[in-house]
C-alpha positions as CSV (number, residue, x, y, z in Angstrom):
1,M,-14.2,24.3,-23.6
2,E,-10.8,22.6,-23.7
3,L,-9.8,19.9,-21.3
4,R,-6.8,20.7,-19.0
5,V,-5.1,17.8,-17.2
6,A,-2.1,17.6,-14.9
7,D,-0.5,14.5,-16.3
8,R,2.2,12.6,-14.3
9,V,4.3,12.1,-17.5
10,H,3.7,15.1,-19.7
11,G,2.9,17.8,-17.2
12,D,0.2,20.3,-18.2
13,V,-1.9,18.7,-21.0
14,R,-4.5,20.6,-22.9
15,L,-7.0,19.0,-25.3
16,P,-9.5,20.7,-27.6
17,P,-13.2,20.8,-27.0
18,L,-14.1,17.8,-29.1
19,L,-11.7,15.6,-27.1
20,A,-13.1,17.1,-23.9
21,A,-16.6,16.0,-24.9
22,I,-15.4,12.5,-25.6
23,A,-13.4,12.3,-22.4
24,G,-16.5,13.2,-20.4
25,T,-18.5,10.2,-21.7
26,R,-19.2,7.1,-19.6
27,V,-17.7,4.9,-22.2
28,F,-14.4,6.7,-21.8
29,H,-14.6,6.8,-18.0
30,R,-14.9,3.0,-18.0
31,L,-11.2,3.0,-18.7
32,D,-10.6,4.1,-15.2
33,G,-11.6,0.5,-14.2
34,I,-9.0,-1.1,-16.6
35,R,-5.4,-1.1,-15.3
36,Q,-2.8,-0.4,-18.0
37,L,-0.6,-3.3,-16.8
38,G,-3.3,-5.8,-15.9
39,V,-2.3,-8.1,-13.1
40,C,1.2,-6.5,-12.8
41,A,-0.2,-4.5,-9.9
42,F,-0.4,-7.7,-7.8
43,V,3.4,-7.9,-8.1
44,Y,4.3,-4.2,-8.4
45,P,1.9,-2.3,-6.1
46,S,2.6,1.0,-7.8
47,A,1.6,-0.2,-11.3
48,T,-2.0,1.0,-10.8
49,H,-2.2,3.5,-13.7
50,T,-5.2,3.1,-15.9
51,R,-6.1,3.0,-19.6
52,R,-7.9,6.3,-19.2
53,E,-4.7,8.0,-18.0
54,H,-2.7,6.4,-20.8
55,S,-5.3,7.5,-23.5
56,L,-5.1,11.1,-22.4
57,G,-1.4,11.0,-22.7
58,V,-1.5,9.5,-26.1
59,A,-4.0,12.1,-27.3
60,H,-1.6,14.8,-26.1
61,L,1.4,13.3,-27.9
62,C,-0.6,12.8,-31.0
63,G,-1.4,16.5,-31.0
64,V,2.2,17.4,-30.4
65,A,3.4,15.1,-33.2
66,A,0.7,16.1,-35.7
67,R,1.2,19.9,-35.2
68,H,5.0,19.3,-35.6
69,L,4.4,17.7,-39.0
70,Q,2.0,20.4,-39.9
71,R,4.7,23.0,-39.3
72,L,7.1,21.1,-41.5
73,Y,4.6,20.1,-44.2
74,P,1.8,22.7,-44.1
75,A,0.5,21.6,-47.6
76,R,0.1,18.0,-46.5
77,V,-1.3,18.3,-42.9
78,D,-4.4,20.5,-42.2
79,D,-6.3,21.3,-39.0
80,D,-8.8,18.5,-39.6
81,D,-5.9,16.0,-39.9
82,V,-4.5,17.1,-36.6
83,L,-7.9,16.8,-34.8
84,C,-8.5,13.3,-36.3
85,V,-5.1,12.1,-35.1
86,Q,-5.8,13.5,-31.6
87,V,-9.3,11.8,-31.5
88,A,-7.7,8.5,-32.6
89,G,-5.1,8.7,-29.9
90,L,-7.8,9.3,-27.3
91,V,-10.1,6.5,-28.3
92,H,-7.6,3.9,-29.5
93,D,-7.9,1.8,-26.2
94,L,-11.7,2.1,-25.7
95,G,-12.0,-1.6,-26.7
96,H,-9.7,-3.0,-24.0
97,G,-11.4,-5.6,-21.8
98,P,-10.7,-6.4,-18.1
99,F,-6.9,-6.8,-17.4
100,S,-6.1,-5.4,-20.8
101,H,-4.3,-7.8,-23.1
102,L,-5.0,-10.8,-20.9
103,F,-8.6,-10.5,-21.9
104,E,-7.8,-10.8,-25.6
105,E,-5.7,-13.9,-24.9
106,L,-8.5,-15.4,-22.8
107,V,-11.4,-15.0,-25.3
108,G,-9.4,-16.1,-28.4
109,D,-7.9,-14.7,-31.5
110,D,-11.2,-13.5,-32.9
111,W,-11.3,-10.7,-30.4
112,S,-9.4,-7.4,-31.1
113,H,-9.5,-4.3,-28.9
114,E,-8.9,-2.1,-32.0
115,A,-12.0,-3.5,-33.6
116,M,-14.0,-2.8,-30.5
117,S,-12.6,0.7,-30.2
118,V,-13.7,1.4,-33.7
119,T,-17.2,0.1,-32.8
120,L,-17.4,2.3,-29.7
121,L,-16.3,5.4,-31.6
122,D,-19.9,6.2,-32.6
123,R,-20.9,6.1,-28.9
124,V,-18.5,8.7,-27.7
125,L,-18.8,11.3,-30.5
126,P,-21.1,14.1,-29.5
127,N,-24.1,15.1,-31.6
128,D,-22.5,18.3,-32.6
129,A,-19.1,16.7,-33.7
130,A,-19.5,18.1,-37.2
131,R,-19.0,21.7,-36.1
132,H,-15.4,20.9,-35.0
133,F,-14.4,20.0,-38.5
134,A,-14.0,22.1,-41.6
135,T,-14.7,19.2,-43.9
136,H,-17.4,16.4,-44.1
137,L,-17.8,14.6,-40.7
138,A,-18.3,11.1,-42.3
139,A,-14.9,11.3,-44.0
140,N,-13.2,12.4,-40.8
141,V,-14.8,9.7,-38.7
142,A,-13.7,7.1,-41.3
143,F,-10.2,8.4,-41.1
144,V,-10.2,8.1,-37.3
145,R,-11.2,4.5,-37.7
146,V,-8.3,3.8,-40.0
147,L,-5.9,5.6,-37.6
148,V,-7.0,3.3,-34.8
149,R,-7.0,0.1,-36.8
150,G,-3.7,0.8,-38.7
151,L,-2.7,0.0,-42.2
152,D,-0.4,-2.7,-43.6
153,S,2.4,-1.6,-45.9
154,N,0.6,-2.9,-49.0
155,E,-2.8,-1.7,-47.9
156,P,-4.0,1.5,-49.6
157,L,-5.7,4.3,-47.7
158,P,-9.5,3.8,-48.0
159,T,-11.2,6.3,-50.3
160,A,-13.9,6.8,-47.6
161,C,-11.4,8.8,-45.6
162,G,-11.5,11.6,-48.2
163,R,-7.8,12.0,-48.2
164,P,-5.1,11.2,-50.8
165,E,-2.6,8.4,-50.4
166,S,0.1,11.0,-49.7
167,K,-1.4,11.4,-46.2
168,R,-1.1,7.8,-45.1
169,F,1.9,8.7,-43.0
170,L,-0.4,10.1,-40.4
171,V,-1.5,6.6,-39.6
172,D,2.0,5.9,-38.3
173,L,1.5,8.4,-35.5
174,V,-1.2,6.3,-33.8
175,H,-0.8,2.7,-35.0
176,A,2.4,2.0,-37.0
177,R,2.0,-1.6,-38.1
178,R,5.0,-1.5,-40.3
179,T,7.6,-0.3,-37.8
180,G,5.7,-0.8,-34.5
181,F,7.0,2.6,-33.4
182,D,4.3,5.2,-32.6
183,V,3.4,7.7,-30.0
184,D,1.3,5.1,-28.2
185,K,4.5,3.2,-27.5
186,L,6.3,6.4,-26.4
187,D,3.6,7.1,-23.8
188,Y,3.2,3.6,-22.4
189,L,6.9,3.0,-22.0
190,A,7.4,6.3,-20.2
191,R,4.3,5.8,-18.1
192,D,5.0,2.1,-17.2
193,S,8.6,2.8,-16.3
194,L,7.5,5.7,-14.1
195,A,4.9,3.6,-12.3
196,V,7.2,0.6,-11.8
197,F,10.8,1.9,-11.6
198,G,10.1,5.4,-10.4
199,T,11.8,7.0,-13.4
200,N,10.6,8.2,-16.8
201,N,11.4,10.3,-19.8
202,S,15.0,9.1,-19.8
203,F,14.8,8.8,-23.6
204,G,13.5,12.4,-24.3
205,I,10.0,12.1,-25.7
206,E,9.7,15.7,-26.9
207,R,13.1,15.4,-28.6
208,I,12.0,12.3,-30.4
209,V,8.7,13.7,-31.5
210,H,10.3,16.8,-33.0
211,A,12.8,14.6,-34.9
212,M,9.9,13.1,-37.0
213,R,10.1,13.5,-40.7
214,V,8.0,12.2,-43.7
215,V,9.6,9.9,-46.2
216,D,7.7,9.0,-49.4
217,T,9.5,5.8,-50.4
218,P,8.3,3.2,-50.8
219,V,5.1,4.6,-49.3
220,A,4.6,7.8,-47.3
221,H,5.7,7.0,-43.7
222,V,7.1,8.6,-40.6
223,A,10.9,8.4,-40.1
224,F,13.3,10.0,-37.6
225,D,16.3,12.3,-37.9
226,D,19.5,10.4,-37.2
227,G,20.3,12.9,-34.4
228,V,18.0,10.9,-32.1
229,A,19.5,7.5,-32.8
230,H,20.7,7.2,-29.2
231,E,17.3,8.1,-27.8
232,L,15.6,5.5,-30.0
233,A,18.1,2.9,-28.8
234,D,17.2,3.9,-25.2
235,I,13.5,3.3,-26.0
236,Y,14.2,-0.3,-27.2
237,R,16.4,-0.9,-24.1
238,M,13.6,0.3,-21.9
239,R,11.1,-1.9,-23.7
240,A,13.4,-4.9,-23.3
241,R,13.8,-4.1,-19.6
242,L,10.0,-3.8,-19.0
243,H,9.4,-7.1,-20.8
244,R,12.1,-8.8,-18.8
245,Q,11.4,-7.4,-15.4
246,V,7.6,-6.5,-15.5
247,Y,5.5,-7.8,-18.3
248,Q,7.0,-11.3,-18.3
249,H,8.2,-11.4,-14.7
250,P,7.8,-15.0,-13.4
251,R,5.5,-14.0,-10.6
252,V,3.3,-11.9,-13.0
253,L,3.0,-14.9,-15.2
254,A,2.0,-17.0,-12.2
255,V,-0.7,-14.6,-11.2
256,E,-2.0,-14.5,-14.8
257,A,-2.2,-18.3,-14.9
258,T,-4.1,-18.3,-11.6
259,L,-6.6,-15.7,-12.9
260,V,-7.0,-17.5,-16.2
261,D,-7.8,-20.8,-14.4
262,A,-10.3,-19.0,-12.3
263,L,-12.0,-17.3,-15.3
264,H,-12.2,-20.7,-17.1
265,A,-13.8,-22.3,-14.0
266,A,-16.3,-19.4,-13.7
267,G,-17.3,-19.6,-17.4
268,L,-16.0,-16.1,-18.1
269,D,-13.7,-17.2,-20.9
270,H,-15.9,-16.2,-23.9
271,P,-16.4,-13.0,-25.8
272,P,-19.1,-10.5,-24.5
273,V,-22.5,-11.2,-26.0
274,D,-22.9,-7.6,-27.1
275,V,-21.4,-4.1,-26.7
276,D,-23.5,-3.2,-23.7
277,H,-22.4,-6.4,-21.9
278,F,-18.8,-5.5,-22.7
279,L,-19.1,-2.0,-21.3
280,Q,-20.1,-3.4,-18.0
281,Q,-16.9,-5.4,-17.6
282,T,-14.0,-3.9,-15.6
283,D,-11.2,-5.4,-13.5
284,A,-13.2,-5.1,-10.3
285,V,-16.3,-6.7,-11.8
286,V,-14.3,-9.7,-13.0
287,L,-12.5,-10.2,-9.7
288,A,-15.9,-10.0,-7.9
289,A,-17.3,-12.6,-10.3
290,V,-14.5,-15.2,-9.7
291,G,-14.8,-14.9,-5.9
292,G,-12.9,-13.7,-2.9
293,A,-10.8,-16.9,-2.5
294,T,-9.3,-16.4,-6.0
295,V,-8.5,-12.7,-5.2
296,E,-6.7,-13.9,-2.0
297,R,-4.7,-16.4,-4.0
298,L,-3.7,-13.7,-6.4
299,L,-2.6,-11.4,-3.6
300,V,-0.4,-14.1,-2.0
301,R,0.8,-15.9,-5.2
302,H,3.5,-13.4,-5.9
303,T,4.7,-13.0,-2.3
304,K,7.7,-15.0,-1.3
305,V,7.4,-16.6,2.2
306,P,9.7,-14.7,4.6
307,C,12.5,-17.0,5.7
308,T,15.1,-16.0,8.3
309,I,18.3,-18.0,8.4
310,A,20.2,-17.9,11.7
311,L,23.8,-19.0,11.6
312,A,25.6,-19.7,14.8
313,T,28.9,-17.8,15.0
314,R,30.0,-19.3,18.3
315,P,30.4,-22.9,19.4
316,C,27.3,-24.4,21.0
317,C,27.1,-26.4,24.2
318,A,26.8,-30.1,23.5
319,V,24.2,-30.5,26.3
320,C,21.7,-27.6,25.9
321,G,22.7,-26.2,22.5
322,H,23.2,-22.7,23.9
323,E,26.0,-20.6,22.3
324,T,29.1,-20.3,24.4
325,R,32.2,-18.1,24.2
326,V,35.3,-19.7,22.9
327,R,37.2,-19.2,26.2
328,D,34.4,-20.5,28.4
329,A,35.2,-23.7,30.3
330,F,31.6,-24.2,31.3
331,C,28.3,-23.4,29.6
332,A,26.7,-20.3,31.2
333,A,23.2,-21.7,30.6
334,C,23.4,-25.2,32.0
335,G,26.9,-25.4,33.6
336,A,28.0,-28.3,31.5
337,S,31.7,-28.6,30.5
338,T,32.5,-27.2,27.1
339,A,35.2,-29.8,26.5
340,T,32.8,-31.8,24.4
341,R,31.7,-28.9,22.1
342,A,31.8,-29.6,18.4
343,R,34.7,-28.0,16.6
344,V,34.6,-26.4,13.2
345,A,35.6,-28.9,10.5
346,I,37.8,-27.9,7.6
347,G,38.3,-29.4,4.2
348,G,41.5,-31.3,5.2
349,G,39.6,-33.3,7.8
350,G,41.1,-31.4,10.8
351,D,39.6,-28.7,12.8
352,I,40.1,-25.0,13.7
353,C,39.9,-23.6,17.1
354,G,37.5,-20.7,17.9
355,Q,40.4,-18.3,18.6
356,T,41.3,-18.4,15.0
357,F,38.0,-16.9,14.2
358,E,37.9,-14.5,17.1
359,R,41.4,-13.0,16.7
360,G,41.8,-13.4,13.0
361,C,45.2,-15.3,13.4
362,K,45.6,-17.4,10.3
363,L,48.9,-19.2,10.7
364,T,49.3,-22.6,9.0
365,C,50.9,-25.4,11.1
366,K,53.3,-28.0,9.8
367,S,50.4,-30.5,9.4
368,G,48.6,-28.1,7.0
369,M,45.9,-27.1,9.5
370,R,45.0,-23.5,10.2
371,C,45.8,-22.5,13.7
372,C,47.0,-19.6,15.8
373,R,50.1,-19.4,17.8
374,C,48.5,-17.4,20.6
375,C,45.7,-19.8,21.3
376,C,46.0,-21.5,24.6
377,M,43.2,-23.9,23.8
378,C,44.7,-25.2,20.5
379,K,45.8,-28.7,20.7
380,L,48.2,-28.1,17.8
381,R,50.0,-25.2,19.4
382,G,53.2,-27.1,19.7
383,K,53.2,-28.1,16.0
384,S,53.1,-24.5,14.7
């Protein structure tokens, strides 16, 4: 039975039975405990979308893109290819640790979420996975692993995939190492901008996907029709905005530094001992391990302390400090004379009477001081 999902970005999403079986496993549901943007939720409260939600969106876009290329190049893309691309899109983030990319930076360069995703692939495939393919299961599984891991420009398509070199362009749909532009990026940029800024799809995802073409030089890869040049530029602008205002926001970096220090202190800065240990780790588990005090610091680290600045707009009594009206001869609060009230200094070393501010009269006297002719309290009245 197919899986039908109401997605916040793509609307009505339908995935084939094999993907429905994978999405129902505990390994996949663990991604509900991994936030897509890591600690950004401590700064942007609405950035709570998860890796599971993102993976479902990528699987959908992979299917749309692969079927589009199948219609354009039916001799080069078959149904098994489409299914493999969809499976790769669904499982490409299975290997993410707590707080997503922060986990990889914490445990060191030896860790790769793509490598762990490939390892976990065998755990999510159902026992009857072979019936969903027309060709040999082992070759299709090997191809899914390549799609998740990606290929360098000079790296040939492994023979274990059971596919000719002319099909290597399918790798660009899931993990385009050469250009860095794939459907994974299309989904997370739209999803992140929706969660943080409240807007998405400003760059026309469907239009971009349907502008995909295959170019065979120097190697087979995915390119785009020049009619979507402006949409592609919008994507890079959105990516720059997200990096500037979200991913590398100063307060996000401050929260990350606090969490990293806490993880180091708690001894949680090393790779998982095995796959089972890794599958037990989620954002909530890590926060519970570092303690409630650290969580409290994370919650307040990004918050600016409210500071209200009150500026007196009327002259204050020299005795009690209470505000008085400019025309008052005595303070209404303490009864003291207002003759000793401080006057407002100006740059020329003189002063300006309160009536100048109240009535807006801005005449300049012969001595260069701002005054007003109608003010009965101005000592410079006769000089104007």
